SEFIKOL-72426 format. One line per field, with one value per residue (C-alpha): residue number from 1; x, y, z; chain. Coordinates in Angstrom, 2 decimals. Layout:
N
n	[NUM	...]
x	[X	...]
y	[Y	...]
z	[Z	...]
chain	[A	...]
This chain:
544
n	[1	2	3	4	5	6	7	8	9	10	11	12	13	14	15	16	17	18	19	20	21	22	23	24	25	26	27	28	29	30	31	32	33	34	35	36	37	38	39	40	41	42	43	44	45	46	47	48	49	50	51	52	53	54	55	56	57	58	59	60	61	62	63	64	65	66	67	68	69	70	71	72	73	74	75	76	77	78	79	80	81	82	83	84	85	86	87	88	89	90	91	92	93	94	95	96	97	98	99	100	101	102	103	104	105	106	107	108	109	110	111	112	113	114	115	116	117	118	119	120	121	122	123	124	125	126	127	128	129	130	131	132	133	134	135	136	137	138	139	140	141	142	143	144	145	146	147	148	149	150	151	152	153	154	155	156	157	158	159	160	161	162	163	164	165	166	167	168	169	170	171	172	173	174	175	176	177	178	179	180	181	182	183	184	185	186	187	188	189	190	191	192	193	194	195	196	197	198	199	200	201	202	203	204	205	206	207	208	209	210	211	212	213	214	215	216	217	218	219	220	221	222	223	224	225	226	227	228	229	230	231	232	233	234	235	236	237	238	239	240	241	242	243	244	245	246	247	248	249	250	251	252	253	254	255	256	257	258	259	260	261	262	263	264	265	266	267	268	269	270	271	272	273	274	275	276	277	278	279	280	281	282	283	284	285	286	287	288	289	290	291	292	293	294	295	296	297	298	299	300	301	302	303	304	305	306	307	308	309	310	311	312	313	314	315	316	317	318	319	320	321	322	323	324	325	326	327	328	329	330	331	332	333	334	335	336	337	338	339	340	341	342	343	344	345	346	347	348	349	350	351	352	353	354	355	356	357	358	359	360	361	362	363	364	365	366	367	368	369	370	371	372	373	374	375	376	377	378	379	380	381	382	383	384	385	386	387	388	389	390	391	392	393	394	395	396	397	398	399	400	401	402	403	404	405	406	407	408	409	410	411	412	413	414	415	416	417	418	419	420	421	422	423	424	425	426	427	428	429	430	431	432	433	434	435	436	437	438	439	440	441	442	443	444	445	446	447	448	449	450	451	452	453	454	455	456	457	458	459	460	461	462	463	464	465	466	467	468	469	470	471	472	473	474	475	476	477	478	479	480	481	482	483	484	485	486	487	488	489	490	491	492	493	494	495	496	497	498	499	500	501	502	503	504	505	506	507	508	509	510	511	512	513	514	515	516	517	518	519	520	521	522	523	524	525	526	527	528	529	530	531	532	533	534	535	536	537	538	539	540	541	542	543	544]
x	[-247.71	-246.74	-249.66	-248.58	-250.76	-248.92	-245.78	-247.47	-246.84	-243.26	-244.75	-246.62	-243.65	-243.06	-246.55	-248.29	-246.12	-246.06	-249.85	-250.18	-247.64	-249.39	-252.78	-251.33	-249.66	-252.82	-253.89	-253.27	-252.07	-255.39	-255.79	-253.46	-255.52	-256.40	-252.81	-251.54	-254.22	-253.44	-249.68	-250.02	-252.25	-249.70	-246.88	-249.02	-249.69	-245.95	-245.37	-247.92	-246.45	-242.91	-244.00	-245.67	-242.48	-240.37	-242.66	-242.71	-238.94	-238.12	-241.04	-240.12	-242.78	-240.27	-237.37	-234.15	-236.14	-235.99	-239.12	-238.86	-241.30	-240.94	-242.25	-244.48	-244.05	-240.70	-238.13	-234.79	-232.43	-234.59	-237.17	-237.01	-236.76	-237.66	-236.16	-237.09	-235.04	-234.59	-232.24	-234.43	-237.49	-235.61	-234.59	-238.14	-239.34	-236.71	-237.77	-241.45	-240.70	-238.51	-241.01	-243.82	-241.89	-240.74	-244.21	-245.84	-243.26	-244.07	-247.81	-248.20	-245.14	-243.16	-246.04	-248.00	-245.47	-245.00	-247.47	-245.70	-244.06	-246.16	-245.80	-242.02	-241.99	-243.91	-241.64	-238.60	-239.96	-240.72	-237.14	-235.65	-237.94	-237.20	-233.45	-233.84	-235.95	-234.50	-232.10	-231.09	-228.38	-230.19	-233.36	-231.21	-230.02	-233.63	-234.68	-231.62	-232.58	-236.18	-234.90	-232.44	-234.86	-237.35	-234.63	-233.54	-236.98	-237.15	-233.72	-234.94	-238.27	-238.95	-236.00	-233.74	-230.26	-228.40	-230.63	-230.29	-226.47	-226.38	-228.86	-226.85	-223.81	-225.89	-227.42	-224.08	-222.32	-225.12	-225.41	-221.70	-222.35	-225.22	-222.93	-220.42	-223.26	-224.33	-220.75	-220.01	-223.25	-222.40	-218.93	-220.40	-223.03	-220.43	-218.38	-220.93	-223.94	-226.34	-227.31	-229.25	-227.20	-227.78	-226.89	-223.74	-222.71	-223.33	-221.20	-218.26	-216.83	-216.57	-215.45	-212.01	-209.36	-209.33	-213.11	-213.03	-210.54	-212.83	-215.79	-213.81	-213.08	-216.81	-217.55	-214.97	-216.58	-219.97	-218.58	-217.46	-221.08	-222.23	-219.42	-220.33	-223.87	-222.45	-220.30	-216.97	-213.99	-212.96	-216.19	-218.58	-217.72	-221.27	-223.08	-222.68	-223.69	-226.72	-227.91	-227.57	-229.48	-232.30	-235.71	-235.78	-238.18	-236.06	-232.80	-234.12	-234.81	-231.39	-229.81	-231.38	-230.29	-226.61	-227.26	-228.69	-225.21	-223.65	-226.51	-225.89	-222.17	-222.87	-225.32	-223.24	-219.88	-221.16	-222.67	-219.84	-216.72	-217.47	-214.83	-215.32	-214.92	-211.33	-208.96	-211.73	-212.48	-212.16	-211.80	-211.93	-212.35	-209.06	-210.05	-213.40	-211.73	-209.17	-211.76	-214.19	-211.54	-210.49	-214.19	-214.47	-211.48	-212.90	-216.35	-214.92	-212.72	-215.71	-217.86	-215.12	-214.61	-218.20	-220.61	-223.61	-225.95	-226.99	-223.41	-222.70	-225.51	-224.09	-220.63	-222.24	-223.89	-220.47	-218.94	-221.83	-221.37	-217.60	-218.10	-220.43	-218.04	-215.15	-217.26	-218.03	-214.39	-213.04	-214.56	-215.54	-219.11	-219.75	-218.87	-221.51	-224.38	-223.30	-222.79	-226.40	-227.59	-225.40	-226.91	-230.44	-229.56	-227.41	-230.03	-232.73	-230.43	-229.29	-232.78	-234.19	-231.43	-232.15	-235.82	-234.92	-232.59	-235.44	-237.19	-233.97	-233.38	-236.57	-235.01	-234.31	-232.73	-234.22	-231.26	-231.42	-235.17	-234.58	-231.87	-234.15	-236.91	-234.41	-233.09	-236.58	-237.17	-234.36	-234.78	-237.44	-237.48	-239.98	-240.23	-243.16	-244.61	-244.36	-247.48	-249.60	-248.55	-247.99	-244.62	-244.26	-241.19	-241.86	-240.77	-237.24	-237.15	-238.37	-235.72	-232.91	-233.75	-234.29	-230.98	-229.25	-230.73	-229.57	-226.08	-225.89	-226.94	-224.65	-221.65	-222.42	-222.65	-224.79	-227.56	-229.04	-228.68	-225.47	-223.57	-225.05	-224.03	-220.44	-220.14	-221.31	-218.76	-215.93	-217.00	-216.89	-213.49	-212.03	-213.42	-212.38	-213.26	-211.70	-208.03	-207.60	-205.99	-207.06	-205.65	-203.84	-206.59	-209.07	-207.28	-207.13	-210.86	-211.72	-209.53	-211.19	-214.70	-213.83	-212.16	-215.07	-217.47	-215.45	-215.28	-219.05	-219.59	-217.37	-219.06	-222.57	-221.79	-220.32	-223.44	-225.73	-224.00	-224.11	-227.77	-229.40	-227.08	-225.24	-228.16	-229.20	-232.91	-234.00	-237.57	-239.27	-240.09	-243.55	-243.94	-246.79	-247.75	-247.20	-243.51	-242.91	-244.42	-242.06	-238.97	-240.30	-241.26	-237.71	-236.20	-238.64	-237.58	-233.99	-235.06	-236.97	-233.84	-231.95	-234.53	-235.07	-231.41	-231.34	-234.19	-233.15	-229.55	-230.82	-232.84	-229.86	-227.65	-229.99	-230.10	-226.32	-226.04	-228.38	-226.51	-223.25	-224.68	-224.75	-225.58	-229.01	-229.79	-228.51	-230.75	-233.83	-233.71	-232.57	-234.76	-237.88	-240.59	-243.08	-246.72	-248.02	-251.40	-254.77	-255.35	-252.23	-253.35	-256.82	-255.35	-252.97	-249.87	-246.55	-244.91	-241.60]
y	[-132.55	-128.95	-127.06	-124.73	-121.86	-121.71	-120.53	-117.15	-116.38	-115.46	-112.53	-111.09	-109.32	-107.42	-107.01	-105.92	-102.82	-101.98	-101.88	-100.12	-97.45	-96.92	-96.58	-94.06	-91.85	-89.93	-89.14	-85.55	-84.02	-84.27	-88.06	-88.83	-91.51	-93.34	-93.30	-94.61	-97.31	-98.58	-98.49	-100.20	-102.92	-103.54	-104.00	-106.31	-108.34	-108.53	-109.68	-112.47	-113.49	-113.62	-115.78	-118.18	-118.30	-119.02	-121.94	-123.23	-123.08	-124.66	-127.12	-129.33	-127.91	-127.40	-129.72	-128.56	-125.74	-123.73	-122.33	-121.13	-118.87	-118.58	-115.17	-115.33	-119.12	-118.96	-121.56	-120.37	-119.00	-117.41	-115.98	-114.18	-116.47	-115.53	-117.81	-118.13	-120.16	-119.95	-116.99	-114.98	-115.69	-114.49	-111.27	-110.68	-111.15	-108.72	-106.15	-106.48	-106.13	-103.08	-101.51	-102.05	-100.29	-97.42	-96.85	-96.84	-94.35	-92.05	-92.06	-88.66	-86.77	-87.77	-89.42	-86.14	-83.83	-84.06	-85.72	-88.93	-90.33	-93.49	-93.98	-93.74	-96.02	-98.75	-98.54	-98.74	-101.93	-103.31	-102.74	-104.36	-107.39	-107.79	-107.72	-110.56	-112.70	-112.19	-114.71	-112.61	-109.94	-107.49	-107.69	-107.24	-104.00	-102.96	-103.62	-101.80	-98.76	-98.87	-99.08	-96.23	-93.95	-94.29	-93.75	-90.49	-89.04	-90.39	-89.00	-85.58	-85.94	-83.01	-81.25	-78.74	-77.45	-80.30	-82.95	-81.37	-81.43	-85.05	-86.18	-84.63	-86.60	-89.74	-89.42	-88.74	-91.70	-94.12	-92.97	-93.80	-97.18	-97.83	-97.11	-99.64	-102.13	-101.75	-101.99	-105.13	-106.72	-105.95	-107.52	-110.67	-110.96	-110.37	-113.21	-115.80	-114.93	-115.14	-113.16	-115.90	-116.65	-120.41	-120.55	-118.49	-120.95	-123.90	-122.37	-121.48	-125.01	-125.25	-121.69	-121.16	-119.53	-116.30	-115.93	-116.79	-113.98	-111.47	-112.71	-112.22	-108.61	-108.11	-109.65	-107.37	-104.27	-105.56	-106.07	-102.45	-101.37	-103.72	-102.59	-98.92	-99.78	-101.84	-98.84	-100.70	-98.47	-96.28	-96.37	-95.75	-92.14	-91.09	-93.24	-91.44	-88.06	-89.53	-91.43	-88.37	-86.13	-88.45	-88.54	-91.35	-93.71	-93.35	-93.78	-97.01	-98.45	-97.31	-99.62	-102.54	-101.19	-101.48	-105.16	-105.68	-105.13	-107.68	-110.09	-109.75	-110.44	-113.51	-114.87	-114.26	-115.31	-118.61	-119.44	-118.33	-118.94	-121.85	-124.25	-126.57	-123.92	-124.89	-122.02	-119.48	-120.86	-118.23	-115.33	-112.02	-113.45	-112.03	-108.56	-108.86	-109.92	-107.10	-104.51	-105.69	-105.42	-101.95	-100.93	-102.08	-99.91	-96.93	-97.27	-97.68	-94.62	-92.65	-93.63	-92.52	-89.17	-87.92	-86.35	-86.58	-89.45	-89.72	-89.99	-92.44	-94.66	-94.31	-95.37	-98.23	-99.41	-99.14	-101.43	-103.85	-103.87	-104.34	-107.28	-108.98	-108.45	-109.85	-112.86	-113.53	-112.98	-115.32	-118.18	-120.51	-121.83	-122.26	-118.60	-117.40	-118.82	-116.75	-113.80	-114.06	-113.93	-110.86	-109.28	-109.52	-108.43	-105.46	-104.24	-104.25	-102.54	-99.67	-99.14	-98.87	-96.43	-94.23	-94.02	-93.35	-90.46	-88.21	-88.76	-88.14	-84.93	-83.50	-83.50	-79.88	-78.18	-74.75	-72.98	-75.18	-74.54	-70.75	-71.13	-73.30	-70.68	-67.98	-70.02	-70.82	-67.09	-67.09	-70.50	-71.48	-75.18	-77.69	-79.80	-81.44	-80.08	-82.22	-84.31	-83.54	-85.64	-85.46	-84.56	-86.97	-88.20	-91.73	-90.53	-89.97	-93.46	-94.98	-93.11	-93.98	-97.69	-97.96	-96.21	-98.63	-101.59	-100.17	-99.60	-103.21	-104.56	-102.34	-102.98	-106.75	-107.05	-109.63	-110.46	-109.33	-110.61	-108.70	-110.79	-114.05	-113.10	-112.26	-115.36	-117.46	-115.85	-116.41	-120.04	-120.60	-118.92	-120.96	-124.21	-124.22	-126.89	-130.37	-130.49	-126.71	-124.44	-121.01	-118.56	-115.38	-113.33	-115.08	-113.78	-110.28	-110.39	-111.43	-108.66	-106.08	-107.24	-107.00	-103.60	-102.22	-103.36	-101.57	-98.41	-98.57	-98.93	-95.95	-93.78	-94.74	-94.24	-90.82	-89.78	-91.30	-89.59	-86.23	-86.63	-88.30	-87.55	-84.29	-82.53	-80.69	-79.97	-81.46	-80.91	-84.29	-84.63	-85.09	-88.60	-90.31	-93.98	-94.24	-93.28	-95.36	-98.60	-99.08	-98.66	-101.13	-103.48	-103.55	-103.99	-106.79	-108.54	-108.43	-109.95	-112.62	-113.40	-113.88	-116.10	-118.14	-118.14	-121.94	-122.33	-119.21	-120.36	-123.76	-122.15	-120.00	-123.10	-124.80	-121.62	-121.51	-125.15	-124.44	-121.45	-123.41	-126.05	-124.16	-127.32	-127.40	-123.92	-124.84	-127.91	-126.28	-123.16	-124.61	-127.71	-125.88	-126.80	-124.23	-125.00	-126.99	-125.29	-124.92	-128.67	-129.32	-126.80	-128.36	-131.81	-130.65	-131.08	-130.28	-126.97	-125.47]
z	[-41.05	-41.85	-43.44	-46.29	-45.06	-41.72	-43.52	-44.02	-40.36	-41.38	-43.33	-40.34	-38.64	-41.91	-43.27	-40.03	-39.29	-43.02	-43.26	-39.91	-40.90	-44.25	-42.46	-39.99	-42.62	-43.72	-40.13	-39.10	-35.85	-34.03	-34.06	-31.16	-29.45	-32.65	-33.85	-30.53	-30.40	-33.89	-33.32	-29.97	-31.42	-34.16	-31.64	-29.51	-32.66	-33.34	-29.76	-30.13	-33.49	-32.14	-29.22	-31.67	-33.78	-30.69	-29.86	-33.42	-34.02	-30.68	-30.59	-33.53	-35.84	-38.63	-39.53	-37.83	-36.25	-39.52	-41.19	-44.79	-46.64	-50.42	-51.49	-54.57	-54.46	-56.30	-55.28	-53.91	-55.07	-57.80	-55.42	-52.07	-49.07	-45.51	-42.85	-39.19	-36.73	-32.96	-33.18	-35.57	-33.41	-30.32	-32.04	-33.21	-29.61	-28.33	-30.99	-30.00	-26.27	-26.79	-29.23	-26.71	-23.92	-26.17	-27.60	-24.17	-22.94	-25.89	-25.23	-23.56	-24.76	-27.81	-29.64	-29.56	-31.20	-34.91	-37.23	-38.26	-35.13	-35.15	-38.90	-38.68	-35.63	-37.47	-40.52	-38.24	-36.66	-40.12	-41.25	-38.15	-38.39	-42.08	-41.45	-38.95	-41.31	-44.79	-46.28	-49.28	-49.30	-51.55	-49.48	-46.39	-47.98	-48.65	-45.05	-43.75	-45.82	-44.61	-41.05	-41.52	-43.38	-40.52	-37.93	-39.63	-38.98	-35.44	-34.52	-35.72	-33.88	-31.55	-33.15	-31.47	-32.35	-30.63	-32.19	-35.62	-35.45	-34.25	-36.88	-39.74	-38.60	-38.18	-41.65	-43.37	-41.72	-42.49	-46.09	-46.50	-44.86	-47.28	-50.23	-48.89	-48.40	-52.02	-53.31	-51.30	-52.48	-56.09	-55.74	-54.23	-56.97	-59.69	-58.26	-57.22	-59.41	-56.45	-53.36	-51.58	-48.43	-48.51	-52.23	-51.56	-48.83	-51.15	-53.95	-51.75	-51.67	-55.48	-56.12	-57.78	-55.62	-57.67	-57.40	-53.72	-53.15	-54.90	-52.89	-49.71	-50.76	-51.31	-47.91	-46.28	-47.86	-46.71	-43.24	-43.12	-43.60	-40.82	-38.51	-39.00	-37.93	-35.02	-33.95	-33.98	-33.27	-35.09	-37.10	-34.19	-33.32	-34.24	-31.69	-28.30	-29.75	-31.49	-28.41	-26.21	-28.65	-29.76	-28.10	-25.48	-27.36	-30.50	-28.61	-27.01	-30.47	-31.70	-29.09	-30.95	-34.34	-33.36	-32.64	-36.14	-37.62	-35.26	-36.05	-39.80	-39.36	-37.21	-39.78	-42.85	-41.46	-40.04	-43.43	-45.70	-43.61	-41.23	-39.92	-42.88	-45.60	-46.45	-47.17	-46.51	-43.03	-40.32	-42.75	-40.88	-37.42	-36.11	-37.33	-35.60	-32.36	-32.43	-33.45	-30.78	-28.04	-29.26	-29.17	-25.53	-24.61	-26.52	-24.94	-21.41	-21.82	-23.09	-20.11	-17.74	-19.51	-19.76	-17.29	-19.64	-18.85	-22.53	-23.74	-20.93	-22.24	-25.75	-24.65	-22.70	-25.91	-27.62	-24.98	-25.47	-29.24	-28.92	-26.57	-29.05	-31.97	-29.92	-28.96	-32.65	-33.66	-31.00	-33.03	-30.19	-30.59	-26.85	-26.30	-28.76	-26.69	-23.67	-26.01	-27.19	-23.57	-23.11	-26.25	-24.87	-21.33	-22.35	-24.83	-22.18	-19.62	-21.87	-23.26	-19.72	-18.80	-21.83	-20.93	-17.31	-18.18	-19.25	-15.93	-13.97	-15.91	-14.42	-10.97	-10.13	-7.16	-6.31	-7.93	-11.04	-11.31	-11.31	-13.97	-16.10	-16.04	-16.99	-19.91	-21.17	-21.73	-24.32	-25.94	-28.46	-29.33	-30.62	-27.46	-25.68	-22.44	-19.33	-18.66	-15.63	-12.65	-8.92	-7.47	-4.57	-2.68	-3.94	-7.38	-6.08	-4.60	-7.88	-9.88	-7.48	-7.28	-11.03	-11.65	-9.27	-11.13	-14.49	-13.05	-11.82	-15.21	-17.29	-15.01	-14.93	-11.14	-9.30	-8.92	-12.28	-15.82	-16.64	-14.13	-15.43	-18.99	-18.06	-15.88	-18.83	-21.15	-18.64	-18.17	-21.95	-22.26	-19.42	-20.87	-24.55	-27.03	-26.47	-27.42	-27.32	-24.72	-23.60	-26.12	-24.96	-26.61	-24.30	-21.22	-22.76	-23.56	-19.98	-18.58	-20.84	-19.89	-16.18	-16.63	-18.64	-15.92	-13.24	-15.35	-15.91	-12.16	-11.33	-14.00	-12.95	-9.27	-9.95	-11.82	-9.18	-6.26	-8.02	-8.93	-5.91	-3.00	-3.62	-5.25	-2.10	-1.65	-4.93	-6.11	-6.78	-10.50	-11.97	-13.34	-15.10	-15.07	-18.83	-18.26	-15.12	-16.39	-19.41	-17.24	-14.67	-17.53	-18.97	-15.51	-14.73	-17.94	-16.70	-13.37	-15.31	-17.35	-14.09	-12.45	-15.62	-16.70	-17.02	-19.55	-21.44	-21.73	-22.84	-25.61	-26.64	-26.62	-29.09	-31.19	-31.16	-32.22	-35.13	-36.54	-36.38	-38.73	-42.07	-44.01	-42.38	-43.76	-47.21	-47.38	-45.87	-48.05	-51.36	-51.11	-49.97	-52.49	-53.73	-53.01	-55.98	-56.16	-54.60	-54.75	-52.73	-50.13	-49.96	-49.51	-46.78	-48.91	-47.26	-48.11	-47.10]
chain	[A	A	A	A	A	A	A	A	A	A	A	A	A	A	A	A	A	A	A	A	A	A	A	A	A	A	A	A	A	A	A	A	A	A	A	A	A	A	A	A	A	A	A	A	A	A	A	A	A	A	A	A	A	A	A	A	A	A	A	A	A	A	A	A	A	A	A	A	A	A	A	A	A	A	A	A	A	A	A	A	A	A	A	A	A	A	A	A	A	A	A	A	A	A	A	A	A	A	A	A	A	A	A	A	A	A	A	A	A	A	A	A	A	A	A	A	A	A	A	A	A	A	A	A	A	A	A	A	A	A	A	A	A	A	A	A	A	A	A	A	A	A	A	A	A	A	A	A	A	A	A	A	A	A	A	A	A	A	A	A	A	A	A	A	A	A	A	A	A	A	A	A	A	A	A	A	A	A	A	A	A	A	A	A	A	A	A	A	A	A	A	A	A	A	A	A	A	A	A	A	A	A	A	A	A	A	A	A	A	A	A	A	A	A	A	A	A	A	A	A	A	A	A	A	A	A	A	A	A	A	A	A	A	A	A	A	A	A	A	A	A	A	A	A	A	A	A	A	A	A	A	A	A	A	A	A	A	A	A	A	A	A	A	A	A	A	A	A	A	A	A	A	A	A	A	A	A	A	A	A	A	A	A	A	A	A	A	A	A	A	A	A	A	A	A	A	A	A	A	A	A	A	A	A	A	A	A	A	A	A	A	A	A	A	A	A	A	A	A	A	A	A	A	A	A	A	A	A	A	A	A	A	A	A	A	A	A	A	A	A	A	A	A	A	A	A	A	A	A	A	A	A	A	A	A	A	A	A	A	A	A	A	A	A	A	A	A	A	A	A	A	A	A	A	A	A	A	A	A	A	A	A	A	A	A	A	A	A	A	A	A	A	A	A	A	A	A	A	A	A	A	A	A	A	A	A	A	A	A	A	A	A	A	A	A	A	A	A	A	A	A	A	A	A	A	A	A	A	A	A	A	A	A	A	A	A	A	A	A	A	A	A	A	A	A	A	A	A	A	A	A	A	A	A	A	A	A	A	A	A	A	A	A	A	A	A	A	A	A	A	A	A	A	A	A	A	A	A	A	A	A	A	A	A	A	A	A	A	A	A	A	A	A	A	A	A	A	A	A	A	A	A	A	A	A	A	A	A	A	A	A	A	A	A	A	A	A	A	A	A	A	A	A	A	A	A	A	A	A	A	A	A	A	A	A	A	A	A	A	A	A	A	A	A]
């Protein structure tokens, strides 16, 4: 029997970083170790919580694998509902793993400059976790704003001229996206009279045609906000510059933020416009497919045209985002499961590459070292000093092998998880649903995925040859364990995804089946009963 108190675990991914960030805010510059310890403990707590939620959603603890928490004990749709299913639990786990690696990387450098790095980092994690758990559009807007406000500070962290220019562009674009988000939410509320996602889905079937048209306009405006955050072409021009300029721990978390927009579109569209929604079924899917494929082309062209490793990573994230949007827009349920595997693998790969770039940038040839000293005499920037370490030849081997692993994952070549993800997508496209043939757009999507992988391989090889082979008598960089371990950790997760591809794909298949059954969400959320009172809790009465 489900105990009512256990539902409070859905609050932990939001409440823990909120309280930690608030506790860290008054601490001044000198409390580096305490701030890192508290922040690290918070992320470890989030990791443990996400693992418990994965086990609970997939272990039959809740009906249909869906846990519902009614904030302030108000029944939906009048109160705020938090919902955890297999997909939300997976995204919470991915957030915790990425936050753990980014925070560990920042221990000796980026976490020590500026006063509020750890506070902003915790609020960023809170906003991301809240966006994955909320089942209400207005609260989704609130969590998006918390996430973006924290990211503004993190993008500016350790500011210099390049970072300042990129952050101004980033802030302006996302403020425009937030305005669109609020406008779309207002249109939907004016039409349907509710912002609870399950309640919206329940009202769609009985909505008059005129009202349904206005709601679709509101959903389209809302989608524009999500697509700006997902960096769909031509709305994602801001992403490569921001990724290249941001501090590595912040840039690694930004990779996940682009996936939040795709996640929101997947959630909302499968609830509001499923196959059984009548005239509204499939609304906007063709636009998502076309936009996703155009984004793949844009990202691949950008990777081929740039020599900057940071911009290359940004364009790689653009290709990843475009692939996910095209997978959602294709509208084939079996394809989404492989797309979710690709989401996790590509996020880990690009985050590892962004952390690795800072270490690779420390490689200096004798001539480059002289030039760097000369430039330092004329440049004054707020940047951290390199930590004390030993320059040993093994550092070059670590950087080269780690770079090769990142290149294999981003290009989607065997034997790592990028290849497994693309193979799964191709298998789904070549085996459509019963009674259906492979659509021409399916062949185009496969060709673009293959082409983008080849372009990524060429771009990464060009950078690798120039850095590790043609660099002459390069001076081995100084590395510290706190910087090496996070990169190895993210690469090890990719190896784990490859070795355990069967169980992971099985879990993602069950998650995919669940999100394609919107009626389950409607029943679980709208029929979740508030806890009757202390007597019910004492007697072990069943809650949501």
